[in-house]
C-alpha positions in Angstrom: -17.5 -3.7 -6.6 -14.2 -4.3 -4.9 -12.5 -1.5 -3.0 -9.0 -0.1 -3.6 -7.1 2.7 -1.9 -5.3 5.3 -4.0 -2.7 7.4 -2.2 0.6 9.2 -2.4 3.4 8.2 -0.1 6.9 9.2 1.1 9.2 6.8 2.7 12.5 7.7 4.4 15.2 5.2 5.0 17.3 5.1 8.2 20.5 4.8 6.2 19.7 7.8 4.1 17.6 8.5 1.0 13.9 7.7 0.4 11.3 6.9 -2.2 7.9 8.4 -3.0 4.9 7.4 -5.1 2.0 9.3 -6.5 -1.5 7.9 -7.1 -0.4 4.4 -6.0 -3.2 1.9 -5.8 -3.6 -1.2 -3.7 -6.4 -3.7 -3.2 -8.0 -3.6 0.2 -10.5 -5.7 2.2 -13.4 -3.7 3.5 -14.4 -0.1 3.0 -11.4 1.6 4.7 -7.8 1.2 5.9 -5.9 3.3 8.5 -2.8 5.2 7.5 -0.7 3.0 9.9 -2.0 -0.2 8.4 -1.5 1.1 4.9 2.1 2.2 5.6 2.8 -1.3 7.0 1.2 -2.9 4.0 3.2 -1.0 1.4 6.5 -1.5 3.2 5.9 -5.3 3.5 4.5 -5.6 -0.1 7.6 -3.8 -1.5 9.9 -5.8 0.8 11.6 -2.6 2.0 14.3 -2.7 4.6 15.7 0.0 7.0 12.5 2.0 6.8 12.2 5.2 8.9 9.2 7.4 8.6 6.3 6.6 6.2 3.9 9.4 5.3 0.6 8.7 3.6 -0.9 11.6 1.7 -4.1 12.2 -0.4 -5.6 8.9 0.5 -9.0 8.0 -1.0 -11.0 4.8 -1.3 -12.2 4.0 -4.7 -14.5 1.3 -6.1 -12.6 -0.6 -8.6 -12.0 -4.3 -9.4 -9.1 -5.9 -7.5 -6.0 -6.4 -9.7 -4.4 -9.3 -7.8 -5.7 -12.7 -7.2 -6.3 -13.6 -3.6 -3.3 -15.1 -1.7 -4.9 -18.6 -1.5 -5.2 -18.7 -5.4 -1.5 -17.7 -5.7 -0.4 -20.6 -3.5 -2.2 -23.2 -5.7 0.2 -22.6 -8.6 
């Protein structure tokens, strides 16, 4: 079974404001992911700019089928 990470997050922007998410899920390679790598992944995946602090909360790894096709499959279309 594939691995996914489920977590809550809070992101502050350097120009004010912020966003948060609860029980957000992302596909991961392997059995774990660091909070730092997860923060970078979500900021890049959502194409966020002017990001200040990112807080990862309530992280847990779950066994669940990946929802996205691998990147090499996406480039073939």
